[in-house]
N, CA and C of each residue as an Amber inpcrd file, in Angstrom:
protein
   525
  -4.4140000 -62.1600000   0.4150000  -4.4720000 -63.5810000   0.7360000
  -5.4330000 -63.8220000   1.9040000  -5.3740000 -62.9460000   2.8930000
  -6.2510000 -63.1000000   4.0470000  -7.7230000 -63.0050000   3.6300000
  -8.0520000 -62.0420000   2.8270000  -9.4350000 -61.8930000   2.3550000
  -9.8750000 -63.1140000   1.5480000  -8.9850000 -63.6260000   0.7450000
  -9.2800000 -64.8240000  -0.0410000  -9.5670000 -66.0040000   0.8820000
  -8.7770000 -66.1570000   1.9260000  -9.0020000 -67.2450000   2.8890000
 -10.3580000 -67.1040000   3.5690000 -10.7210000 -65.8620000   3.9190000
 -12.0110000 -65.6260000   4.5690000 -13.1450000 -65.9660000   3.6050000
 -13.0570000 -65.4730000   2.3930000 -14.1250000 -65.6950000   1.4060000
 -14.2870000 -67.1610000   1.0360000 -13.1660000 -67.8740000   0.9090000
 -13.2030000 -69.2650000   0.4710000 -13.2490000 -70.2710000   1.6260000
 -13.2510000 -69.7660000   2.8630000 -13.2180000 -70.6250000   4.0600000
 -12.0390000 -71.5900000   3.9910000 -10.8800000 -71.0190000   3.7180000
  -9.6550000 -71.8190000   3.6180000  -8.7430000 -71.5250000   4.7900000
  -8.2050000 -72.5710000   5.3720000  -7.2390000 -72.4630000   6.4670000
  -5.9850000 -71.7620000   5.9640000  -5.3030000 -71.0800000   6.8610000
  -4.0510000 -70.4020000   6.5170000  -2.9990000 -70.7390000   7.5570000
  -1.7570000 -70.7290000   7.1190000  -0.6290000 -70.8390000   8.0360000
  -0.0980000 -69.4260000   8.2160000  -0.0640000 -68.9920000   9.4640000
   0.3060000 -67.6170000   9.7650000   1.5830000 -67.5800000  10.6040000
   2.4050000 -66.5900000  10.3410000   3.5160000 -66.2540000  11.2350000
   3.0970000 -64.9500000  11.8870000   2.9200000 -64.9900000  13.2130000
   2.3060000 -63.8720000  13.9260000   3.1920000 -63.4010000  15.0690000
   3.4210000 -62.1060000  15.1130000   4.2390000 -61.4730000  16.1580000
   3.3020000 -60.8590000  17.1970000   3.0540000 -61.5700000  18.2860000
   2.2140000 -61.0350000  19.3570000   2.9030000 -59.8220000  19.9760000
   2.1170000 -58.9240000  20.5320000   2.6290000 -57.6480000  21.0330000
   3.8010000 -57.8060000  22.0020000   3.7220000 -58.7400000  22.9120000
   4.7650000 -58.8660000  23.9330000   5.6420000 -60.0980000  23.7530000
   5.5020000 -60.7770000  22.6230000   6.3110000 -61.9780000  22.3770000
   7.6520000 -61.5810000  21.7610000   8.7220000 -62.2420000  22.1730000
  10.0370000 -61.8950000  21.6290000  10.2190000 -62.3140000  20.1670000
   9.5220000 -63.3570000  19.7550000   9.6460000 -63.8810000  18.3840000
   8.2600000 -64.2130000  17.8340000   8.0930000 -64.1400000  16.5140000
   6.8150000 -64.5720000  15.9400000   6.6230000 -66.0800000  16.0760000
   5.3620000 -66.5050000  16.1270000   5.0250000 -67.9260000  16.1550000
   4.2990000 -68.2610000  14.8660000   4.4830000 -69.4940000  14.4070000
   3.8270000 -69.9580000  13.1860000   2.8350000 -71.0550000  13.5500000
   1.5970000 -70.9040000  13.0710000   0.5570000 -71.8860000  13.3520000
  -0.5710000 -71.7120000  12.3420000  -1.5030000 -72.6690000  12.3370000
  -2.6440000 -72.6210000  11.4270000  -3.7910000 -71.8480000  12.0630000
  -4.5290000 -71.1380000  11.1990000  -5.7260000 -70.4170000  11.6340000
  -6.8500000 -70.6410000  10.6350000  -8.0650000 -70.5500000  11.1290000
  -9.2570000 -70.5200000  10.2830000  -9.8090000 -69.0980000  10.3930000
  -9.5110000 -68.2380000   9.4270000  -9.9430000 -66.8360000   9.5370000
 -11.4340000 -66.6710000   9.2410000 -12.1700000 -66.1270000  10.2260000
 -13.6110000 -65.9640000  10.1020000 -14.0000000 -64.6360000   9.4620000
 -13.4970000 -63.5340000  10.0300000 -13.9230000 -62.2200000   9.5480000
 -12.9400000 -61.1430000   9.9930000 -12.9990000 -60.0180000   9.3060000
 -12.1840000 -58.8550000   9.6590000 -13.0100000 -57.8880000  10.4950000
 -12.3290000 -57.1820000  11.4020000 -12.9740000 -56.2160000  12.2800000
 -12.0950000 -54.9790000  12.3430000 -12.7090000 -53.8140000  12.2250000
 -11.9980000 -52.5470000  12.3670000 -12.2330000 -52.0150000  13.7700000
 -11.1620000 -51.6330000  14.4510000 -11.2960000 -51.0370000  15.7770000
 -10.1620000 -50.0580000  16.0040000 -10.5000000 -48.8400000  16.3420000
  -9.4990000 -47.8460000  16.6830000  -8.4830000 -47.6130000  15.5740000
  -8.9490000 -47.5360000  14.3450000  -8.0760000 -47.3270000  13.1810000
  -7.0790000 -48.4630000  12.9710000  -7.4260000 -49.6290000  13.4380000
  -6.5930000 -50.8160000  13.2160000  -7.4990000 -51.9500000  12.7420000
  -6.9170000 -52.8450000  11.9620000  -7.6690000 -53.9630000  11.4080000
  -7.2980000 -55.2440000  12.1500000  -8.3130000 -56.0000000  12.5270000
  -8.1350000 -57.2560000  13.2540000  -8.8580000 -58.3610000  12.4990000
  -8.4090000 -59.5910000  12.7160000  -9.0850000 -60.7430000  12.1360000
  -9.4720000 -61.6910000  13.2770000 -10.7360000 -62.1060000  13.2640000
 -11.2100000 -63.0940000  14.2350000 -10.9500000 -64.4560000  13.6230000
 -10.2450000 -65.3000000  14.3520000  -9.8450000 -66.6070000  13.8310000
 -10.1640000 -67.7070000  14.8410000 -10.2650000 -68.9220000  14.3330000
 -10.2810000 -70.1180000  15.1700000  -8.9040000 -70.7570000  15.0140000
  -8.3830000 -71.3040000  16.1000000  -7.0700000 -71.9480000  16.0740000
  -7.2810000 -73.4570000  16.2130000  -7.1090000 -74.1850000  15.1100000
  -7.3960000 -75.6230000  15.1320000  -6.6260000 -76.4010000  16.2000000
  -5.3600000 -76.0670000  16.4250000  -4.5750000 -76.8440000  17.4020000
  -5.0310000 -76.5850000  18.8390000  -5.8390000 -75.5770000  19.0360000
  -6.4210000 -75.3050000  20.3580000  -7.9240000 -75.5580000  20.3360000
  -8.3050000 -76.6200000  19.6580000  -9.6890000 -77.0720000  19.5810000
 -10.6260000 -75.9960000  19.0570000 -10.1130000 -75.1890000  18.1300000
 -10.9490000 -74.1750000  17.4940000 -11.2490000 -72.9730000  18.3550000
 -10.4680000 -72.7700000  19.4330000 -10.7300000 -71.6050000  20.2770000
 -10.5360000 -70.3280000  19.4660000 -11.3390000 -69.3420000  19.7810000
 -11.3640000 -68.0900000  19.0320000 -10.2810000 -67.1440000  19.5570000
  -9.6040000 -66.4970000  18.6290000  -8.5770000 -65.4960000  18.9450000
  -8.8100000 -64.2870000  18.0460000  -8.2860000 -63.1670000  18.4570000
  -8.3280000 -61.9600000  17.6430000  -6.8860000 -61.5530000  17.3720000
  -6.5390000 -61.4640000  16.0990000  -5.1740000 -61.1190000  15.7030000
  -5.1620000 -59.7460000  15.0390000  -4.1660000 -58.9450000  15.3790000
  -3.9710000 -57.6660000  14.7060000  -3.3570000 -57.9470000  13.3440000
  -3.9940000 -57.4940000  12.2870000  -3.5200000 -57.7850000  10.9350000
  -2.1070000 -57.2550000  10.7330000  -1.7970000 -56.0980000  11.2990000
  -0.4590000 -55.5310000  11.0860000   0.6500000 -56.2960000  11.8150000
   0.2960000 -57.2640000  12.6530000   1.3120000 -58.1060000  13.3100000
   1.5300000 -59.4260000  12.5750000   0.7780000 -59.6370000  11.4990000
   0.9670000 -60.8420000  10.6920000   2.2210000 -60.6430000   9.8420000
   3.2030000 -61.5050000  10.0520000   4.4650000 -61.4110000   9.3110000
   4.3750000 -62.1170000   7.9650000   3.6480000 -63.2330000   7.9240000
   3.4090000 -63.9400000   6.6650000   2.1360000 -64.7600000   6.8170000
   1.5110000 -65.0410000   5.6590000   0.2720000 -65.7910000   5.6580000
   0.2030000 -66.5790000   4.3570000   0.0140000 -67.8950000   4.4760000
  -0.0740000 -68.7600000   3.3030000  -1.3900000 -69.5220000   3.3340000
  -2.1270000 -69.4350000   2.2460000  -3.3950000 -70.1540000   2.1190000
  -3.0950000 -71.6350000   1.9220000  -3.8530000 -72.4940000   2.6140000
  -3.7000000 -73.9420000   2.4560000  -4.8680000 -74.4650000   1.6320000
  -4.8550000 -75.7490000   1.3640000  -5.9520000 -76.3980000   0.6330000
  -7.0710000 -76.8440000   1.5660000  -6.8330000 -76.8030000   2.8680000
  -7.8160000 -77.2600000   3.8500000  -8.9360000 -76.2340000   3.9840000
 -10.1710000 -76.7180000   3.9720000 -11.3170000 -75.8320000   4.1650000
 -11.8550000 -75.9910000   5.5840000 -12.6480000 -75.0260000   5.9920000
 -13.2530000 -75.0700000   7.3240000 -14.6600000 -74.5060000   7.2280000
 -15.4480000 -74.7530000   8.2580000 -16.7990000 -74.1920000   8.3490000
 -16.8900000 -73.3330000   9.5980000 -17.5330000 -72.2120000   9.4580000
 -17.7920000 -71.3550000  10.6190000 -19.0360000 -71.8950000  11.3060000
 -18.9820000 -72.1480000  12.6040000 -20.1690000 -72.6550000  13.3000000
 -21.3570000 -71.7110000  13.1070000 -22.5290000 -72.2700000  12.8630000
 -23.7340000 -71.4550000  12.6560000 -24.0100000 -70.5540000  13.8510000
 -23.5970000 -70.9920000  15.0210000 -23.8650000 -70.2170000  16.2330000
 -22.9140000 -69.0330000  16.4070000 -21.8680000 -68.9530000  15.5840000
 -20.8990000 -67.8760000  15.7430000 -21.4190000 -66.5810000  15.1140000
 -21.4750000 -65.5330000  15.9250000 -21.8910000 -64.2100000  15.4770000
 -20.8230000 -63.2280000  15.9670000 -20.0370000 -62.6280000  15.0510000
 -18.9530000 -61.7540000  15.4860000 -19.4190000 -60.5770000  16.3440000
 -20.5800000 -60.0140000  16.0270000 -21.0830000 -58.8980000  16.8360000
 -21.4120000 -59.3520000  18.2460000 -22.0390000 -60.5120000  18.3490000
 -22.3690000 -61.0320000  19.6700000 -21.1020000 -61.4230000  20.4260000
 -20.1210000 -61.9660000  19.7150000 -18.8490000 -62.3480000  20.3360000
 -18.1480000 -61.1290000  20.9320000 -18.1540000 -60.0180000  20.2150000
 -17.4720000 -58.8030000  20.6650000 -18.3430000 -57.9120000  21.5440000
 -19.6350000 -58.1840000  21.6200000 -20.5740000 -57.3010000  22.3030000
 -20.1810000 -56.9110000  23.7240000 -19.7540000 -57.8310000  24.5890000
 -19.4170000 -57.3960000  25.9480000 -18.0940000 -56.6520000  26.0320000
 -17.3560000 -56.6130000  24.9520000 -16.0230000 -56.0260000  24.9690000
 -16.0700000 -54.5130000  24.8570000 -15.2330000 -53.8330000  25.6340000
 -15.1080000 -52.3800000  25.5630000 -14.4340000 -51.9730000  24.2690000
 -13.5780000 -52.8460000  23.7750000 -12.8610000 -52.5790000  22.5350000
 -12.7660000 -53.8470000  21.7290000 -11.5620000 -54.3430000  21.5900000
 -11.3340000 -55.5240000  20.7680000 -10.9620000 -56.7440000  21.6130000
 -10.5680000 -56.5330000  22.8690000 -10.1810000 -57.6530000  23.7220000
 -11.4070000 -58.2970000  24.3320000 -11.4600000 -59.6090000  24.2690000
 -12.5830000 -60.3550000  24.8150000 -12.0970000 -61.0370000  26.0860000
 -12.6280000 -60.5740000  27.2000000 -12.2790000 -61.0980000  28.5240000
 -13.5660000 -61.2190000  29.3250000 -13.4180000 -61.5790000  30.5810000
 -14.5690000 -61.6250000  31.4690000 -15.0310000 -60.1880000  31.7310000
 -16.3100000 -59.8830000  31.4980000 -16.7950000 -58.5160000  31.7390000
 -16.7160000 -58.1260000  33.2100000 -16.5050000 -56.8370000  33.4440000
 -16.4680000 -56.2900000  34.7960000 -17.4330000 -55.1150000  34.8900000
 -17.8860000 -54.8330000  36.0930000 -18.7440000 -53.6630000  36.3330000
 -17.8340000 -52.4830000  36.6380000 -17.9700000 -51.4130000  35.8760000
 -17.1140000 -50.2360000  35.9790000 -17.9620000 -49.0460000  36.4110000
 -17.4290000 -48.2660000  37.3620000 -18.0810000 -47.0260000  37.7830000
 -17.0210000 -45.9250000  37.7220000 -17.3260000 -44.8560000  36.9610000
 -16.3990000 -43.7430000  36.7840000 -17.1540000 -42.4470000  37.0110000
 -16.5500000 -41.5340000  37.7890000 -17.1230000 -40.1990000  37.9650000
 -16.4370000 -39.2460000  37.0050000 -17.2360000 -38.3950000  36.3650000
 -16.7280000 -37.4260000  35.4030000 -16.9650000 -36.0170000  35.9200000
 -15.9590000 -35.1600000  35.7240000 -16.0730000 -33.7570000  36.1040000
 -17.1470000 -33.0850000  35.2600000 -17.5370000 -31.8710000  35.6650000
 -18.5350000 -31.1110000  34.9260000 -18.1030000 -30.9560000  33.4650000
 -16.8220000 -30.6320000  33.2390000 -16.3260000 -30.4230000  31.8730000
 -16.3370000 -31.6970000  31.0420000 -16.0920000 -32.8340000  31.6600000
 -16.0340000 -34.1040000  30.9240000 -17.3710000 -34.8380000  30.8870000
 -18.3290000 -34.3790000  31.6640000 -19.6180000 -35.0680000  31.7640000
 -20.3170000 -35.1870000  30.4130000 -20.1680000 -34.1800000  29.5690000
 -20.8190000 -34.2060000  28.2620000 -20.3600000 -35.4150000  27.4440000
 -19.0850000 -35.7700000  27.5480000 -18.5620000 -36.9200000  26.8070000
 -19.0740000 -38.2340000  27.3910000 -19.2400000 -38.2680000  28.7000000
 -19.7490000 -39.4790000  29.3430000 -21.1770000 -39.7560000  28.9070000
 -21.9510000 -38.6910000  28.7150000 -23.3600000 -38.8260000  28.3600000
 -23.5880000 -39.1540000  26.8810000 -22.6220000 -38.8380000  26.0250000
 -22.9160000 -38.8230000  24.5990000 -22.9940000 -40.1710000  23.9070000
 -22.6020000 -41.2440000  24.5500000 -22.7350000 -42.5360000  23.8780000
 -22.8520000 -43.6740000  24.8790000 -23.1310000 -44.8400000  24.3580000
 -23.2050000 -46.0350000  25.1930000 -21.8080000 -46.6330000  25.2410000
 -21.2660000 -46.7760000  26.4340000 -19.8950000 -47.2660000  26.6230000
 -19.8480000 -48.7540000  26.9110000 -20.9450000 -49.3040000  27.4080000
 -20.9640000 -50.7330000  27.7340000 -22.3840000 -51.2050000  27.9590000
 -22.4970000 -52.4370000  28.3740000 -23.8010000 -53.0270000  28.6280000
 -24.3120000 -52.5750000  29.9870000 -25.6170000 -52.6380000  30.1720000
 -26.2550000 -52.2990000  31.4480000 -25.7910000 -50.9250000  31.9360000
 -25.7360000 -49.9470000  31.0160000 -25.2150000 -48.6210000  31.3450000
 -26.2320000 -47.7880000  32.1120000 -25.7410000 -47.0880000  33.1440000
 -26.5460000 -46.1460000  33.9200000 -25.7220000 -44.8710000  34.0790000
 -26.3990000 -43.7270000  33.9970000 -25.7380000 -42.4450000  34.2490000
 -26.5190000 -41.7430000  35.3440000 -25.7980000 -41.3820000  36.4100000
 -26.4140000 -40.6580000  37.5220000 -25.8830000 -39.2340000  37.5310000
 -26.7960000 -38.2810000  37.5590000 -26.4350000 -36.8660000  37.6530000
 -26.1690000 -36.5600000  39.1240000 -24.9940000 -36.0430000  39.4360000
 -24.6410000 -35.7180000  40.8100000 -24.9800000 -34.2590000  41.0980000
 -25.1590000 -33.9320000  42.3860000 -25.5740000 -32.5840000  42.7890000
 -24.6120000 -31.4930000  42.3410000 -23.3360000 -31.8110000  42.2320000
 -22.3260000 -30.8060000  41.8870000 -22.1420000 -30.6330000  40.3760000
 -23.0120000 -31.2510000  39.5680000 -22.9180000 -31.1300000  38.1140000
 -22.0900000 -32.2210000  37.4590000 -21.4200000 -33.0160000  38.2860000
 -20.6650000 -34.1480000  37.7510000 -21.6320000 -35.2920000  37.4460000
 -21.1370000 -36.3050000  36.7410000 -21.9550000 -37.4910000  36.4990000
 -21.1840000 -38.7330000  36.9110000 -21.9390000 -39.7440000  37.2790000
 -21.3560000 -41.0470000  37.5790000 -21.8890000 -42.0170000  36.5360000
 -20.9650000 -42.5940000  35.7950000 -21.2880000 -43.5270000  34.7260000
 -20.9540000 -44.9350000  35.2000000 -21.9130000 -45.8490000  35.0600000
 -21.6940000 -47.2470000  35.4180000 -22.0680000 -48.1050000  34.2150000
 -21.2260000 -49.0930000  33.9190000 -21.5030000 -50.0060000  32.8170000
 -20.7380000 -51.2940000  33.0290000 -21.0820000 -52.3140000  32.2600000
 -20.3920000 -53.5920000  32.2820000 -19.7160000 -53.7800000  30.9390000
 -18.4230000 -54.1220000  30.9730000 -17.6720000 -54.3240000  29.7250000
 -16.4540000 -55.1970000  30.0040000 -15.9050000 -55.7330000  28.9310000
 -14.6720000 -56.5090000  28.9960000 -13.5570000 -55.6920000  28.3500000
 -12.3180000 -56.0800000  28.6240000 -11.1750000 -55.3840000  28.0380000
 -10.5270000 -54.4590000  29.0500000 -10.0360000 -55.0230000  30.1340000
  -9.5010000 -54.2610000  31.2680000  -8.5020000 -53.1880000  30.8370000
  -7.4960000 -53.5540000  30.0600000  -6.4660000 -52.5800000  29.6680000
  -7.0230000 -51.5010000  28.7450000  -8.0010000 -51.8480000  27.9210000
  -8.6320000 -50.8400000  27.0710000  -9.4330000 -49.8490000  27.9130000
 -10.0660000 -50.3370000  28.9680000 -10.8030000 -49.4500000  29.8700000
  -9.8220000 -48.5320000  30.5940000  -8.6750000 -49.0620000  30.9980000
  -7.6430000 -48.2290000  31.6400000  -7.2560000 -47.0890000  30.7080000
  -6.9330000 -47.4000000  29.4530000  -6.5300000 -46.3590000  28.4860000
  -7.6450000 -45.3460000  28.2620000  -8.8850000 -45.8290000  28.2230000
 -10.0280000 -44.9420000  28.0260000 -10.1570000 -43.9530000  29.1880000
 -10.0820000 -44.4550000  30.4210000 -10.1710000 -43.5760000  31.5890000
  -9.0370000 -42.5550000  31.5510000  -7.8230000 -43.0050000  31.2760000
  -6.6740000 -42.1010000  31.2380000  -6.8230000 -41.0250000  30.1590000
  -7.5530000 -41.3300000  29.0970000  -7.7220000 -40.3560000  28.0130000
  -8.4900000 -39.1180000  28.4740000  -9.2090000 -39.2030000  29.5840000
  -9.9380000 -38.0630000  30.1160000  -9.1000000 -37.2270000  31.0800000
  -7.8750000 -37.6750000  31.3800000  -7.0150000 -36.9200000  32.2960000
  -7.6990000 -36.7090000  33.6310000  -7.6280000 -35.4770000  34.1250000
  -8.2200000 -35.1710000  35.4310000  -9.7460000 -35.1480000  35.4010000
 -10.3350000 -35.2980000  34.2260000 -11.7870000 -35.2520000  34.0880000
 -12.5150000 -36.5210000  34.4590000 -11.7830000 -37.6040000  34.7640000
 -12.4320000 -38.8710000  35.1230000 -11.7040000 -39.5090000  36.2990000
 -12.4930000 -40.1220000  37.1660000 -11.9290000 -40.8420000  38.3180000
 -12.6810000 -42.1500000  38.4870000 -11.9250000 -43.2580000  38.4610000
 -12.5380000 -44.5750000  38.6340000 -12.9830000 -44.7350000  40.0800000
 -14.2000000 -45.2380000  40.2550000 -14.7430000 -45.5210000  41.5810000
 -14.6740000 -47.0230000  41.8640000 -15.0480000 -47.8320000  40.8790000
 -15.0580000 -49.2970000  41.0080000 -14.7070000 -49.9170000  39.6680000
 -14.1770000 -51.0960000  39.6420000 -13.7170000 -51.9530000  40.7330000
 -12.3580000 -51.4880000  41.2600000 -12.0190000 -51.9690000  42.4160000
 -10.7700000 -51.5640000  43.0620000  -9.5530000 -51.8940000  42.2090000
  -9.5770000 -53.0230000  41.5100000  -8.4330000 -53.3890000  40.6540000
  -8.2250000 -52.3540000  39.5550000  -9.3020000 -51.7900000  39.0290000
  -9.1900000 -50.7550000  38.0030000  -8.6880000 -49.4530000  38.6140000
  -9.1650000 -49.1150000  39.8060000  -8.6680000 -47.9250000  40.5190000
  -7.1580000 -48.0330000  40.6740000  -6.6790000 -49.1770000  41.1550000
  -5.2510000 -49.3750000  41.3930000  -4.4410000 -49.3510000  40.1030000
  -4.9830000 -49.9130000  39.0520000  -4.2510000 -49.9380000  37.7680000
  -4.1170000 -48.5340000  37.1880000  -5.1700000 -47.7240000  37.2740000
  -5.1060000 -46.3420000  36.7940000  -4.1210000 -45.5450000  37.6550000
  -4.1560000 -45.7350000  38.9700000  -3.1920000 -45.0640000  39.8590000
  -1.7610000 -45.4260000  39.4730000  -1.5310000 -46.7100000  39.2170000
  -0.1990000 -47.1820000  38.8250000   0.2700000 -46.4830000  37.5510000
  -0.5920000 -46.4150000  36.5460000  -0.2470000 -45.7500000  35.2860000
   0.0940000 -44.2840000  35.5170000  -0.7180000 -43.6110000  36.3110000
  -0.4930000 -42.1830000  36.5740000   0.8040000 -41.9630000  37.3450000
   1.0670000 -42.8120000  38.3240000   2.3060000 -42.7150000  39.1040000
   3.5250000 -42.9280000  38.2150000   3.4860000 -43.9470000  37.3910000
   4.6070000 -44.2290000  36.4970000   4.7740000 -43.1380000  35.4400000
   3.6670000 -42.5580000  35.0100000   3.7470000 -41.4690000  34.0290000
   4.4190000 -40.2510000  34.6430000   4.0590000 -39.9020000  35.8670000
   4.6240000 -38.7230000  36.5190000   6.1040000 -38.9180000  36.8090000
   6.4990000 -40.1600000  37.0670000   7.9230000 -40.4460000  37.3200000
   8.7850000 -40.2210000  36.0980000   8.1700000 -40.1960000  34.9270000
   8.9020000 -39.9590000  33.6960000   9.2210000 -38.4890000  33.4590000
   8.7050000 -37.6130000  34.3210000   8.9330000 -36.1720000  34.1590000
   9.8580000 -35.6330000  35.2330000
């Protein structure tokens, strides 16, 4: 049904269970396109009751979806790649400048791809690297840094340093 709505530019009524919401909410959406990220499927939608503001919904959190007779048009200026471009993952937020130092063992992973916009990699004297980039998706960046374990240390911004410290502290308290 979702694919049909996208292909036919038909509005849908969705019952959606947000990650931290106690109950699903039901509202209308104009589904633009599907996006795959991290082995999960997402749909980029406009929400008519919020003046067409763009949202990204996880398909697996959709509890029900009904196609309506109402049609919609995707603005010519809308480009899903450009919309997601500043994002580190799937969350679209205000981009931040991130600086992370990688150990010698983890440096190879830091070098192997582009992680964000305006990326710079500095080789340090001790064989480590300092990676700097601009991206959106604060919590996704936190998870990414944590995935390197002791091989990565956030340098900037301070809010990211503190959030990673908080995660590590809470994780250690579980043991």
